[in-house]
MDAnalysis code that builds the backbone (N, CA, C; Angstrom):
import MDAnalysis as mda
import numpy as np

u = mda.Universe.empty(768, n_residues=256, atom_resindex=np.repeat(np.arange(256), 3), trajectory=True)
u.add_TopologyAttr("name", ["N", "CA", "C"] * 256)
u.add_TopologyAttr("resid", np.arange(1, 257))
u.add_TopologyAttr("resname", ["MET", "SER", "PRO", "LYS", "GLU", "ARG", "ARG", "SER", "LYS", "ILE", "MET", "ASP", "LEU", "LEU", "LYS", "ALA", "GLU", "GLY", "LYS", "VAL", "GLU", "ILE", "ILE", "GLN", "LEU", "SER", "GLU", "THR", "LEU", "GLU", "VAL", "THR", "PRO", "MET", "THR", "ILE", "ARG", "ARG", "ASP", "PHE", "ASP", "VAL", "LEU", "GLU", "LYS", "GLN", "ASN", "LYS", "LEU", "ILE", "ARG", "THR", "HIS", "GLY", "GLY", "ALA", "VAL", "PRO", "SER", "GLN", "ALA", "LEU", "ILE", "HIS", "GLU", "GLN", "THR", "PHE", "GLU", "SER", "LYS", "SER", "THR", "ILE", "ALA", "VAL", "LEU", "GLU", "LYS", "ARG", "ALA", "ILE", "ALA", "MET", "LYS", "ALA", "VAL", "THR", "TYR", "VAL", "SER", "ASP", "GLY", "MET", "THR", "VAL", "LEU", "ILE", "ASP", "SER", "GLY", "THR", "THR", "THR", "LEU", "GLU", "ILE", "ALA", "ARG", "LEU", "LEU", "THR", "THR", "LYS", "GLU", "GLN", "LEU", "THR", "VAL", "ILE", "THR", "ASN", "ASP", "ILE", "LYS", "ILE", "ALA", "ALA", "GLU", "LEU", "MET", "ASN", "SER", "LYS", "LEU", "GLU", "VAL", "ILE", "VAL", "LEU", "GLY", "GLY", "ARG", "LEU", "GLN", "THR", "GLU", "THR", "GLY", "THR", "LEU", "TYR", "GLY", "SER", "LEU", "THR", "GLU", "GLU", "ILE", "LEU", "LYS", "THR", "ILE", "HIS", "VAL", "ASP", "LEU", "PHE", "PHE", "LEU", "GLY", "ALA", "ASN", "ALA", "ILE", "HIS", "ASN", "SER", "PHE", "GLY", "ILE", "THR", "THR", "PRO", "THR", "ILE", "ASP", "LYS", "SER", "SER", "LEU", "LYS", "ARG", "MET", "MET", "ILE", "ARG", "THR", "ALA", "THR", "GLU", "THR", "ILE", "LEU", "VAL", "ALA", "ASP", "SER", "THR", "LYS", "PHE", "ASN", "GLN", "LYS", "ALA", "PHE", "SER", "LYS", "VAL", "CYS", "ASP", "LEU", "GLU", "ASP", "VAL", "SER", "THR", "ILE", "ILE", "THR", "ASP", "GLY", "GLN", "LEU", "SER", "GLU", "GLU", "LEU", "LYS", "GLU", "GLN", "TYR", "SER", "GLU", "SER", "VAL", "GLU", "ILE", "ILE", "ILE", "ALA", "GLU", "GLN", "VAL", "LYS", "VAL"])
u.atoms.positions = np.array([
    [111.777, -69.678, -142.854],
    [111.386, -71.128, -143.103],
    [111.864, -72.127, -142.123],
    [110.992, -72.963, -141.507],
    [111.570, -73.907, -140.577],
    [112.135, -75.089, -141.173],
    [112.989, -75.768, -140.270],
    [113.676, -76.925, -140.814],
    [112.731, -78.107, -141.449],
    [111.554, -78.228, -140.958],
    [110.608, -79.195, -141.559],
    [110.189, -78.752, -143.046],
    [109.888, -77.351, -143.101],
    [109.423, -76.743, -144.244],
    [110.534, -76.842, -145.328],
    [111.816, -76.538, -144.906],
    [112.996, -76.642, -145.829],
    [113.175, -78.031, -146.373],
    [113.042, -78.923, -145.476],
    [113.318, -80.306, -145.982],
    [112.205, -80.822, -146.878],
    [110.932, -80.225, -146.610],
    [109.837, -80.615, -147.536],
    [110.211, -79.922, -148.906],
    [110.689, -78.782, -148.891],
    [111.037, -78.213, -150.181],
    [112.252, -78.864, -150.826],
    [113.107, -79.367, -150.142],
    [114.185, -80.160, -150.785],
    [113.513, -81.375, -151.404],
    [112.690, -82.148, -150.844],
    [112.175, -83.347, -151.224],
    [111.208, -82.967, -152.470],
    [110.664, -81.754, -152.480],
    [109.739, -81.418, -153.767],
    [110.865, -81.158, -155.022],
    [111.877, -80.468, -154.767],
    [112.912, -80.321, -155.804],
    [113.457, -81.616, -156.241],
    [113.720, -82.431, -155.341],
    [114.364, -83.679, -155.605],
    [113.434, -84.548, -156.443],
    [112.138, -84.520, -156.159],
    [111.101, -85.364, -156.979],
    [111.002, -84.641, -158.476],
    [111.066, -83.377, -158.466],
    [110.888, -82.672, -159.626],
    [112.061, -82.874, -160.639],
    [113.264, -82.863, -160.161],
    [114.600, -82.731, -160.888],
    [115.327, -84.141, -160.877],
    [115.027, -85.029, -160.109],
    [115.735, -86.234, -159.953],
    [116.990, -86.245, -159.263],
    [117.640, -85.073, -159.020],
    [118.831, -84.941, -158.187],
    [118.824, -83.522, -157.645],
    [119.611, -83.222, -156.599],
    [119.720, -81.881, -156.185],
    [121.273, -81.720, -155.804],
    [121.646, -80.417, -155.785],
    [123.137, -80.145, -155.518],
    [123.121, -79.213, -154.183],
    [124.080, -79.498, -153.368],
    [124.108, -78.780, -152.018],
    [124.271, -77.170, -152.339],
    [125.158, -76.778, -153.210],
    [125.440, -75.275, -153.307],
    [124.064, -74.666, -153.930],
    [123.512, -75.371, -155.038],
    [122.200, -74.822, -155.481],
    [121.265, -74.663, -154.538],
    [120.980, -75.732, -153.727],
    [120.068, -75.552, -152.564],
    [120.314, -74.550, -151.630],
    [121.646, -74.363, -151.390],
    [122.007, -73.428, -150.350],
    [121.668, -71.918, -150.874],
    [121.898, -71.719, -152.189],
    [121.429, -70.506, -152.787],
    [119.942, -70.346, -152.779],
    [119.261, -71.276, -153.218],
    [117.768, -71.306, -153.385],
    [117.020, -70.964, -152.132],
    [117.511, -71.749, -151.038],
    [116.832, -71.748, -149.735],
    [117.506, -70.626, -148.927],
    [118.551, -70.090, -149.338],
    [119.130, -68.901, -148.563],
    [119.557, -69.453, -147.031],
    [120.237, -70.502, -147.279],
    [120.893, -71.121, -146.055],
    [122.349, -71.524, -146.281],
    [123.115, -71.892, -145.316],
    [124.387, -72.355, -145.652],
    [124.541, -73.726, -146.149],
    [125.582, -74.108, -146.842],
    [125.760, -75.480, -147.299],
    [125.691, -76.451, -146.205],
    [126.335, -76.127, -144.869],
    [126.384, -76.941, -143.730],
    [124.846, -77.194, -143.377],
    [124.004, -76.291, -143.355],
    [122.638, -76.442, -143.162],
    [121.940, -77.562, -144.024],
    [122.266, -77.412, -145.322],
    [121.721, -78.406, -146.249],
    [122.341, -79.757, -146.077],
    [123.535, -79.787, -145.558],
    [124.209, -81.161, -145.324],
    [123.501, -81.860, -144.176],
    [123.221, -81.007, -143.114],
    [122.364, -81.432, -142.014],
    [121.102, -81.892, -142.401],
    [120.394, -81.238, -143.343],
    [119.224, -81.628, -143.695],
    [119.143, -83.027, -144.372],
    [120.291, -83.066, -145.310],
    [120.633, -84.283, -146.057],
    [120.682, -85.466, -145.006],
    [121.415, -85.329, -144.001],
    [121.711, -86.324, -142.941],
    [120.347, -86.886, -142.285],
    [119.443, -85.840, -142.053],
    [118.052, -86.276, -141.445],
    [117.302, -86.930, -142.469],
    [117.299, -86.534, -143.730],
    [116.362, -87.068, -144.869],
    [116.901, -88.397, -145.204],
    [118.396, -88.588, -145.088],
    [118.767, -89.900, -145.336],
    [118.573, -90.973, -144.321],
    [118.588, -90.435, -143.127],
    [118.168, -91.503, -142.089],
    [116.600, -91.859, -142.078],
    [115.820, -90.900, -142.659],
    [114.489, -91.320, -142.958],
    [114.230, -91.984, -144.168],
    [115.352, -92.502, -144.861],
    [115.257, -93.195, -146.068],
    [114.570, -92.436, -147.281],
    [114.628, -91.102, -147.282],
    [113.968, -90.298, -148.324],
    [114.887, -89.789, -149.477],
    [116.197, -90.004, -149.141],
    [117.247, -89.702, -150.258],
    [118.445, -90.328, -149.950],
    [119.430, -90.400, -150.957],
    [120.735, -91.003, -150.752],
    [121.862, -89.897, -151.232],
    [122.675, -89.715, -150.279],
    [123.775, -88.801, -150.587],
    [124.616, -89.220, -151.672],
    [125.089, -88.100, -152.454],
    [126.051, -88.301, -153.459],
    [127.173, -87.204, -153.247],
    [128.169, -87.357, -154.115],
    [129.184, -86.223, -154.029],
    [128.682, -84.860, -154.277],
    [128.439, -84.015, -153.337],
    [127.979, -82.591, -153.617],
    [126.412, -82.542, -153.773],
    [125.684, -83.707, -153.428],
    [124.341, -83.587, -153.604],
    [123.613, -84.772, -153.094],
    [122.407, -85.157, -153.752],
    [121.607, -86.248, -153.338],
    [120.694, -86.630, -154.466],
    [120.197, -87.887, -154.453],
    [119.264, -88.452, -155.375],
    [118.166, -89.207, -154.629],
    [117.085, -89.423, -155.258],
    [115.940, -90.025, -154.546],
    [116.311, -91.551, -154.019],
    [115.775, -91.825, -152.789],
    [115.915, -93.246, -152.242],
    [114.974, -94.106, -153.127],
    [115.560, -95.182, -153.715],
    [114.727, -96.167, -154.353],
    [115.083, -97.614, -154.013],
    [114.284, -98.465, -154.157],
    [114.691, -99.935, -153.737],
    [115.767, -100.320, -154.729],
    [116.813, -101.121, -154.029],
    [117.941, -101.535, -154.834],
    [117.441, -102.827, -155.561],
    [118.186, -102.963, -156.711],
    [117.994, -104.124, -157.638],
    [118.800, -105.333, -157.011],
    [117.982, -106.431, -156.856],
    [118.551, -107.667, -156.289],
    [118.859, -108.561, -157.419],
    [119.675, -109.661, -157.031],
    [120.062, -110.673, -158.110],
    [118.758, -111.464, -158.487],
    [118.673, -111.714, -159.732],
    [117.495, -112.598, -160.387],
    [118.265, -113.872, -160.915],
    [117.354, -114.849, -160.938],
    [117.897, -116.105, -161.544],
    [117.825, -116.023, -163.025],
    [118.678, -116.870, -163.724],
    [118.648, -116.832, -165.203],
    [117.364, -116.999, -165.784],
    [116.539, -117.972, -165.187],
    [115.249, -118.207, -165.712],
    [114.380, -116.973, -165.806],
    [114.448, -116.236, -164.533],
    [113.571, -115.049, -164.431],
    [113.947, -113.976, -165.413],
    [115.350, -113.650, -165.553],
    [115.925, -112.738, -166.522],
    [115.623, -113.027, -168.037],
    [115.685, -114.194, -168.241],
    [115.446, -114.768, -169.686],
    [114.186, -114.422, -170.239],
    [113.198, -114.158, -169.516],
    [111.866, -113.798, -170.033],
    [111.607, -112.273, -170.238],
    [112.477, -111.624, -169.807],
    [112.484, -110.087, -169.792],
    [113.104, -109.340, -171.070],
    [112.391, -108.540, -171.745],
    [112.814, -107.793, -172.973],
    [113.587, -108.686, -173.887],
    [112.892, -109.800, -174.383],
    [113.676, -110.749, -175.075],
    [113.954, -110.234, -176.459],
    [112.994, -109.620, -177.148],
    [113.361, -108.999, -178.564],
    [114.375, -107.789, -178.428],
    [114.158, -107.045, -177.313],
    [115.105, -105.987, -177.059],
    [116.592, -106.429, -176.966],
    [116.652, -107.649, -176.333],
    [118.134, -108.145, -176.131],
    [118.531, -108.613, -177.396],
    [117.825, -109.190, -178.192],
    [118.318, -109.618, -179.483],
    [118.791, -108.576, -180.296],
    [117.933, -107.391, -180.299],
    [118.375, -106.402, -181.012],
    [119.705, -105.723, -180.623],
    [119.791, -105.728, -179.269],
    [121.189, -105.127, -178.677],
    [122.334, -105.980, -179.110],
    [122.111, -107.415, -179.135],
    [123.165, -108.317, -179.603],
    [123.421, -108.166, -181.150],
    [122.556, -107.870, -181.914],
    [122.756, -107.788, -183.346],
    [123.639, -106.536, -183.576],
    [123.456, -105.453, -182.709],
    [124.068, -104.244, -182.827],
    [125.584, -104.522, -182.336],
    [125.666, -105.279, -181.292],
    [126.927, -105.483, -180.551],
    [127.926, -106.120, -181.318],
    [127.435, -107.190, -182.077],
    [128.348, -108.006, -182.881],
    [129.028, -107.329, -184.029],
    [128.510, -106.189, -184.478],
    [129.079, -105.334, -185.537],
    [130.298, -104.847, -185.054],
    [130.514, -104.712, -183.788],
    [131.845, -104.204, -183.171],
    [132.953, -105.271, -183.173],
    [132.591, -106.507, -183.545],
    [133.581, -107.530, -183.447],
    [134.186, -107.884, -184.874],
    [135.395, -107.872, -184.919],
    [136.118, -108.314, -186.142],
    [136.933, -109.628, -185.961],
    [137.159, -110.116, -187.269],
    [138.039, -111.277, -187.313],
    [139.360, -111.000, -186.516],
    [139.851, -112.125, -185.894],
    [141.056, -112.015, -185.185],
    [141.005, -111.457, -183.754],
    [139.870, -111.026, -183.322],
    [139.723, -110.337, -182.040],
    [139.734, -111.393, -181.042],
    [140.175, -110.886, -179.841],
    [139.889, -111.753, -178.472],
    [138.766, -110.956, -177.716],
    [137.703, -111.651, -177.557],
    [136.610, -110.969, -176.981],
    [136.144, -111.616, -175.666],
    [136.073, -110.844, -174.573],
    [135.561, -111.224, -173.264],
    [134.128, -110.994, -173.195],
    [133.278, -111.944, -172.738],
    [131.827, -111.884, -172.719],
    [131.380, -112.121, -171.337],
    [130.994, -111.093, -170.533],
    [130.407, -111.196, -169.308],
    [129.160, -112.099, -169.226],
    [128.842, -112.503, -168.068],
    [127.653, -113.476, -167.799],
    [126.365, -112.534, -168.022],
    [125.406, -113.193, -168.486],
    [123.959, -112.554, -168.468],
    [123.241, -113.050, -169.674],
    [121.894, -112.557, -169.710],
    [121.028, -113.088, -170.738],
    [121.249, -112.323, -172.075],
    [121.682, -111.035, -171.958],
    [121.779, -110.111, -173.022],
    [123.086, -110.626, -173.907],
    [124.217, -110.866, -173.017],
    [125.505, -111.365, -173.523],
    [125.357, -112.757, -174.074],
    [124.359, -113.487, -173.652],
    [124.119, -114.774, -174.311],
    [123.643, -114.806, -175.607],
    [122.787, -113.618, -175.884],
    [122.413, -113.530, -177.122],
    [123.549, -113.077, -178.089],
    [124.452, -112.331, -177.590],
    [125.665, -112.097, -178.293],
    [126.348, -113.373, -178.801],
    [126.615, -114.194, -177.709],
    [127.233, -115.522, -178.080],
    [126.584, -116.115, -179.237],
    [125.291, -116.286, -179.093],
    [124.558, -117.124, -179.981],
    [124.895, -116.512, -181.440],
    [125.082, -115.282, -181.753],
    [125.290, -114.691, -182.927],
    [126.746, -114.791, -183.440],
    [127.594, -115.198, -182.366],
    [129.062, -115.206, -182.714],
    [129.509, -116.642, -183.249],
    [128.379, -117.582, -183.158],
    [128.696, -119.115, -183.401],
    [128.922, -119.301, -184.871],
    [128.696, -118.419, -185.712],
    [128.989, -118.522, -187.115],
    [130.330, -118.118, -187.537],
    [130.932, -117.300, -186.630],
    [132.293, -116.800, -186.887],
    [133.400, -117.966, -186.571],
    [134.667, -117.708, -187.258],
    [135.635, -118.725, -186.964],
    [136.956, -118.016, -186.471],
    [137.315, -116.910, -186.952],
    [138.604, -116.341, -186.710],
    [138.398, -115.424, -185.481],
    [138.202, -116.058, -184.219],
    [137.862, -115.296, -183.137],
    [138.120, -116.166, -181.757],
    [138.628, -115.465, -180.723],
    [138.747, -116.167, -179.487],
    [137.783, -115.535, -178.448],
    [136.973, -116.348, -177.870],
    [135.911, -115.845, -176.864],
    [136.300, -116.392, -175.520],
    [136.376, -115.537, -174.552],
    [136.571, -115.825, -173.148],
    [135.386, -115.469, -172.349],
    [134.831, -116.339, -171.507],
    [133.636, -116.080, -170.808],
    [133.733, -116.598, -169.361],
    [132.920, -116.003, -168.430],
    [132.750, -116.607, -167.020],
    [131.301, -117.202, -166.903],
    [130.726, -117.566, -167.986],
    [129.270, -117.969, -167.967],
    [129.255, -119.289, -168.582],
    [128.746, -120.200, -167.838],
    [128.667, -121.612, -168.399],
    [127.628, -121.854, -169.470],
    [126.659, -121.062, -169.428],
    [125.637, -121.109, -170.417],
    [126.112, -120.529, -171.682],
    [127.050, -119.560, -171.681],
    [127.453, -119.114, -172.924],
    [128.538, -120.012, -173.504],
    [129.281, -120.619, -172.555],
    [130.290, -121.568, -172.952],
    [129.552, -122.899, -173.625],
    [128.522, -123.299, -173.105],
    [127.732, -124.259, -173.687],
    [127.196, -123.962, -175.105],
    [126.876, -122.808, -175.171],
    [126.275, -122.177, -176.479],
    [127.348, -122.244, -177.660],
    [128.497, -122.024, -177.171],
    [129.708, -122.051, -178.217],
    [130.397, -123.363, -178.368],
    [129.800, -124.376, -177.691],
    [130.504, -125.733, -177.701],
    [130.807, -126.188, -179.162],
    [129.789, -126.066, -180.043],
    [129.852, -126.616, -181.343],
    [130.251, -125.693, -182.392],
    [130.717, -124.449, -182.008],
    [131.087, -123.450, -182.848],
    [132.667, -123.688, -183.241],
    [133.218, -123.019, -184.173],
    [134.605, -123.252, -184.529],
    [135.616, -121.986, -183.932],
    [134.965, -121.412, -182.871],
    [135.640, -120.450, -182.214],
    [136.733, -121.041, -181.246],
    [137.740, -120.247, -180.898],
    [138.598, -120.673, -179.734],
    [137.888, -120.187, -178.528],
    [137.357, -121.117, -177.613],
    [136.758, -120.753, -176.491],
    [137.395, -121.025, -175.190],
    [137.564, -120.042, -174.232],
    [138.229, -120.156, -173.018],
    [137.325, -119.815, -171.798],
    [137.030, -120.756, -171.007],
    [136.155, -120.578, -169.861],
    [136.956, -120.274, -168.661],
    [136.585, -119.123, -168.037],
    [137.204, -118.761, -166.782],
    [136.868, -119.605, -165.716],
    [137.682, -119.997, -164.861],
    [137.273, -120.992, -163.814],
    [136.924, -120.165, -162.572],
    [136.462, -120.912, -161.570],
    [135.992, -120.152, -160.386],
    [134.763, -120.867, -159.671],
    [134.260, -120.180, -158.744],
    [132.991, -120.565, -157.905],
    [131.923, -120.389, -158.822],
    [130.867, -121.317, -158.912],
    [129.786, -121.274, -159.705],
    [128.459, -120.628, -158.956],
    [127.867, -119.726, -159.383],
    [126.631, -119.192, -158.792],
    [125.503, -119.954, -159.709],
    [124.838, -121.036, -159.053],
    [123.971, -121.927, -159.752],
    [122.726, -121.248, -160.365],
    [122.271, -120.126, -159.574],
    [121.141, -119.460, -160.046],
    [121.278, -118.708, -161.365],
    [122.494, -118.441, -161.756],
    [122.726, -117.620, -162.846],
    [123.776, -118.269, -163.900],
    [124.579, -119.281, -163.424],
    [125.428, -119.888, -164.394],
    [126.816, -119.052, -164.436],
    [127.042, -118.237, -163.477],
    [128.062, -117.364, -163.493],
    [129.298, -117.943, -162.655],
    [130.593, -117.879, -163.173],
    [131.789, -118.143, -162.454],
    [132.409, -116.870, -162.002],
    [132.716, -116.957, -160.652],
    [133.322, -115.843, -160.138],
    [134.228, -116.196, -158.826],
    [134.784, -115.170, -158.283],
    [135.687, -115.374, -157.124],
    [137.089, -115.189, -157.421],
    [138.022, -115.586, -156.406],
    [139.308, -115.373, -156.397],
    [140.070, -115.987, -157.593],
    [139.637, -117.218, -157.864],
    [140.230, -118.086, -158.913],
    [140.004, -117.432, -160.217],
    [138.812, -116.887, -160.453],
    [138.465, -116.307, -161.748],
    [139.401, -114.905, -161.884],
    [139.476, -114.213, -160.778],
    [140.129, -113.046, -160.766],
    [141.780, -113.186, -161.064],
    [142.250, -114.344, -160.568],
    [143.608, -114.748, -160.712],
    [143.885, -114.856, -162.274],
    [143.063, -115.719, -162.871],
    [143.181, -115.744, -164.356],
    [143.098, -114.507, -165.150],
    [142.300, -113.673, -164.748],
    [141.982, -112.460, -165.441],
    [143.275, -111.428, -165.306],
    [144.026, -111.608, -164.153],
    [145.314, -110.927, -164.119],
    [146.265, -111.235, -165.291],
    [146.133, -112.330, -165.893],
    [147.128, -112.777, -166.833],
    [146.797, -112.643, -168.256],
    [145.608, -111.946, -168.492],
    [145.266, -111.837, -169.922],
    [144.847, -110.553, -170.343],
    [144.921, -110.370, -171.549],
    [144.395, -109.085, -172.176],
    [143.556, -109.230, -173.367],
    [142.400, -108.481, -173.510],
    [141.506, -108.776, -174.597],
    [141.292, -107.476, -175.244],
    [140.840, -107.604, -176.601],
    [140.547, -106.519, -177.387],
    [139.220, -105.714, -177.079],
    [138.210, -106.513, -176.823],
    [136.905, -106.032, -176.535],
    [136.119, -106.812, -175.384],
    [135.403, -106.091, -174.574],
    [134.718, -106.770, -173.348],
    [133.358, -106.269, -173.426],
    [132.410, -107.174, -173.505],
    [131.103, -106.843, -173.517],
    [130.448, -107.074, -172.072],
    [130.267, -106.030, -171.401],
    [129.866, -105.920, -170.040],
    [128.300, -105.970, -169.770],
    [127.818, -106.802, -168.844],
    [126.487, -106.863, -168.527],
    [126.288, -105.975, -167.244],
    [125.007, -105.590, -167.107],
    [124.700, -104.691, -165.915],
    [123.385, -104.860, -165.282],
    [123.305, -104.896, -164.028],
    [122.055, -105.160, -163.336],
    [121.363, -103.904, -163.247],
    [122.072, -102.733, -162.996],
    [121.628, -101.323, -162.972],
    [122.319, -100.341, -163.458],
    [121.889, -99.314, -163.970],
    [122.607, -98.204, -164.546],
    [122.005, -96.864, -164.054],
    [122.894, -95.989, -163.288],
    [122.228, -94.817, -162.817],
    [123.249, -93.641, -163.149],
    [122.596, -92.483, -163.550],
    [123.504, -91.362, -163.899],
    [124.354, -90.846, -162.852],
    [124.082, -90.961, -161.552],
    [124.877, -90.584, -160.373],
    [125.685, -91.696, -159.706],
    [125.063, -92.922, -159.715],
    [125.729, -93.975, -159.056],
    [126.696, -94.737, -159.923],
    [126.443, -94.678, -161.343],
    [127.056, -95.384, -162.355],
    [126.425, -96.749, -162.501],
    [127.375, -97.757, -162.800],
    [127.022, -99.050, -163.017],
    [127.186, -99.926, -161.881],
    [126.109, -100.605, -161.389],
    [126.093, -101.292, -160.112],
    [125.610, -102.756, -160.248],
    [125.944, -103.621, -159.285],
    [125.532, -104.969, -159.344],
    [125.232, -105.365, -157.802],
    [124.484, -106.444, -157.678],
    [124.060, -106.767, -156.446],
    [125.100, -107.207, -155.384],
    [126.178, -107.703, -155.606],
    [127.172, -108.165, -154.800],
    [128.571, -107.508, -155.005],
    [129.235, -107.475, -153.875],
    [130.789, -107.019, -153.869],
    [131.530, -107.973, -154.800],
    [131.355, -109.242, -154.664],
    [132.120, -110.240, -155.480],
    [131.984, -109.922, -156.822],
    [130.783, -109.748, -157.411],
    [130.653, -109.501, -158.875],
    [131.087, -108.254, -159.293],
    [130.914, -107.177, -158.477],
    [131.420, -105.812, -158.899],
    [133.019, -105.870, -158.947],
    [133.648, -106.516, -158.109],
    [135.053, -106.611, -158.136],
    [135.467, -107.440, -159.371],
    [134.718, -108.419, -159.688],
    [135.233, -109.265, -160.913],
    [134.956, -108.316, -162.232],
    [133.854, -107.687, -162.390],
    [133.573, -106.875, -163.463],
    [134.615, -105.809, -163.668],
    [134.929, -105.159, -162.631],
    [136.138, -104.132, -162.547],
    [137.393, -104.592, -163.190],
    [137.688, -105.832, -162.694],
    [138.960, -106.544, -163.352],
    [138.858, -106.775, -164.789],
    [137.643, -107.310, -165.233],
    [137.306, -107.455, -166.666],
    [137.508, -106.205, -167.469],
    [137.070, -105.130, -166.854],
    [137.217, -103.742, -167.678],
    [138.792, -103.504, -167.811],
    [139.487, -103.733, -166.732],
    [140.873, -103.471, -166.846],
    [141.532, -104.225, -167.786],
    [141.164, -105.569, -168.156],
    [141.800, -106.324, -169.055],
    [141.576, -105.880, -170.701],
    [140.552, -105.163, -170.864],
    [140.237, -104.840, -172.105],
    [140.555, -103.498, -172.713],
    [140.915, -103.497, -173.985],
    [141.154, -102.239, -174.646],
    [139.917, -101.277, -174.882],
    [138.814, -102.001, -175.079],
    [137.467, -101.403, -175.122],
    [136.361, -102.101, -174.397],
    [135.677, -101.437, -173.758],
    [134.511, -101.960, -172.942],
    [133.104, -101.410, -173.395],
    [132.207, -102.395, -173.901],
    [130.940, -101.895, -174.354],
    [129.955, -102.570, -173.366],
    [129.067, -101.707, -172.892],
    [127.969, -102.018, -171.901],
    [126.807, -102.383, -172.640],
    [126.170, -103.504, -172.518],
    [124.986, -104.052, -173.260],
    [123.919, -104.235, -172.175],
    [122.972, -103.456, -172.420],
    [121.851, -103.442, -171.362],
    [120.593, -102.926, -171.813],
    [119.363, -103.615, -171.671],
    [118.304, -103.250, -172.095],
    [117.635, -102.123, -171.312],
    [116.603, -101.246, -171.758],
    [116.312, -100.020, -171.249],
    [115.756, -100.019, -169.783],
    [115.197, -101.199, -169.342],
    [114.724, -101.386, -167.966],
    [115.811, -101.191, -166.969],
    [117.148, -101.297, -167.205],
    [118.230, -101.287, -166.354],
    [118.551, -99.765, -165.966],
    [118.087, -98.913, -166.792],
    [118.298, -97.422, -166.519],
    [117.497, -96.892, -165.532],
    [118.309, -95.915, -164.706],
    [117.630, -95.272, -163.443],
    [117.410, -96.288, -162.403],
    [118.214, -97.296, -162.305],
    [118.224, -98.258, -161.197],
    [119.434, -98.398, -160.547],
    [119.526, -98.801, -159.230],
    [120.627, -98.821, -158.461],
    [120.670, -100.311, -157.812],
    [121.789, -100.914, -157.752],
    [122.113, -102.110, -156.964],
    [123.161, -101.866, -155.986],
    [123.500, -102.837, -155.070],
    [124.219, -102.653, -153.896],
    [125.666, -102.190, -154.199],
    [126.411, -102.797, -155.104],
    [127.759, -102.665, -155.220],
    [128.221, -101.856, -156.529],
    [128.967, -100.789, -156.517],
    [129.320, -100.175, -157.661],
    [130.388, -100.937, -158.437],
    [130.285, -100.844, -159.911],
    [131.267, -101.563, -160.741],
    [132.251, -100.409, -161.142],
    [131.516, -99.470, -161.676],
    [132.430, -98.301, -162.332],
    [131.489, -97.055, -162.659],
    [132.099, -95.995, -162.961],
    [131.379, -94.880, -163.455],
    [131.056, -95.018, -164.899],
    [130.013, -94.224, -165.379],
    [129.629, -94.366, -166.764],
    [130.647, -94.017, -167.788],
    [131.525, -93.122, -167.278],
    [132.673, -92.747, -168.220],
    [133.765, -93.846, -168.372],
    [133.818, -94.936, -167.564],
    [134.696, -95.985, -167.595],
    [134.425, -96.946, -168.776],
    [133.290, -96.913, -169.383],
    [132.896, -97.555, -170.582],
    [132.812, -96.775, -171.847],
    [133.190, -97.308, -173.031],
    [133.158, -96.405, -174.119],
    [131.893, -96.136, -174.782],
    [131.042, -97.215, -174.623],
    [129.609, -97.190, -175.222],
    [128.666, -97.894, -174.459],
    [127.348, -97.502, -174.480],
    [126.340, -98.242, -174.010],
    [125.335, -98.621, -175.208],
    [125.145, -99.857, -175.410],
    [124.158, -100.339, -176.473],
    [122.879, -100.602, -175.706],
    [121.844, -100.077, -176.023],
    [120.561, -100.333, -175.422],
    [119.370, -100.409, -176.452],
    [118.115, -100.583, -176.076],
    [117.005, -100.624, -176.978],
    [116.219, -99.415, -177.281],
    [115.265, -99.352, -178.183],
    [114.505, -98.226, -178.552],
    [113.542, -97.803, -177.459],
    [113.323, -98.685, -176.442],
    [112.450, -98.276, -175.278],
    [112.912, -97.043, -174.470],
    [114.149, -96.910, -174.602],
    [114.834, -95.853, -173.689],
    [114.250, -94.470, -174.201],
    [113.695, -93.570, -173.379],
    [113.080, -92.347, -173.651],
    [114.158, -91.350, -174.180],
    [113.639, -90.442, -174.907],
    [114.582, -89.442, -175.552],
    [115.234, -88.631, -174.444],
    [114.396, -88.421, -173.483],
    [114.952, -87.622, -172.260],
    [116.121, -88.301, -171.641],
    [116.015, -89.643, -171.245],
    [116.950, -90.405, -170.654],
    [118.155, -90.529, -171.500],
    [118.029, -90.766, -172.851],
    [119.164, -90.812, -173.793],
    [119.998, -89.508, -173.695],
    [119.266, -88.350, -173.673],
    [120.030, -87.124, -173.761],
    [120.706, -86.990, -172.272],
    [120.038, -87.335, -171.279],
    [120.693, -87.233, -169.903],
    [121.959, -88.130, -169.824],
    [121.896, -89.444, -170.293],
    [122.949, -90.288, -170.095],
    [124.059, -89.978, -171.149],
    [123.832, -89.331, -172.280],
    [124.676, -89.131, -173.426],
    [125.639, -88.210, -172.894],
    [125.454, -87.305, -171.841],
    [126.301, -86.389, -171.476],
    [127.555, -87.126, -170.757],
    [127.416, -88.277, -170.302],
    [128.497, -89.120, -169.820],
    [129.165, -90.226, -170.614],
    [128.225, -90.733, -171.583],
    [128.799, -91.835, -172.316],
    [128.060, -91.894, -173.687],
    [128.561, -92.607, -174.667],
    [127.966, -92.690, -175.984],
    [126.807, -93.740, -175.816],
    [125.698, -93.375, -176.213],
    [124.352, -94.148, -176.190],
    [124.086, -94.679, -177.558],
    [124.051, -95.897, -177.870],
    [123.629, -96.361, -179.131],
    [122.271, -97.162, -179.123],
    [121.376, -96.857, -179.843],
    [119.964, -97.444, -179.788],
    [120.062, -98.449, -180.910],
    [119.690, -99.855, -180.418],
    [119.546, -100.867, -181.260],
    [118.030, -100.817, -181.834],
    [117.944, -101.242, -183.155],
    [116.677, -101.234, -183.619],
    [116.057, -102.625, -183.300],
    [114.878, -102.858, -182.977],
    [114.281, -104.010, -182.580],
    [114.096, -105.027, -183.696],
    [114.353, -106.305, -183.449],
    [114.261, -107.374, -184.365],
    [112.846, -107.548, -184.830],
    [112.633, -107.735, -186.157],
    [111.340, -107.961, -186.645],
    [111.117, -109.516, -186.616],
    [109.918, -109.884, -186.081],
    [109.538, -111.311, -186.080],
    [108.215, -111.522, -186.688],
])
């Protein structure tokens, strides 16, 4: 088999299975692991795959930052269903950290009826939503990303170093079985990692459109969150696939 034929076979297997492993390919194609690594190098330069630890996954367009307005019109009912499920994890007396985002905003709206709760957030829209509630609300300072209403940067991280919370609701731009949870910028991924470290428990809230997607900067592995709450549009196949790494909870859609 020529190198061209071998690389074509690698791509066929990659498209069929979604990921390939060096050792498995070495045995299947009857070549050394070093040969497969060289094939990966060539295919990656051609933007046909992306190397992972011990294997490769298909090359796909990365998810980029969207404005709050554009995100707020996507999967609206699904986000509300996710929020309704998420708030069942909140108990009186808790200190809850809420990440920026449109799904987490839906969570904040449902928390406005509670009283015995402290909420910390880096999202000015979430803070505004909680203004007239009886909650104890703490807004993390920092640099404002005007397109999304997110506060981030070194000042935000300095505050996070001094606190601890019971529960963190994490938002995500992209979720991938091999790449984990990712976000478009290094600044945001750094901030989210620090938020995870402040929390006893982290729950990722994300609609099904975020799955099998990749963004530029890695936040964490799937195993670093306790649970992912998503909507019923997630296929059974993907649910089973991701459940190998993390608990997947499906939220029933809100009836309107």
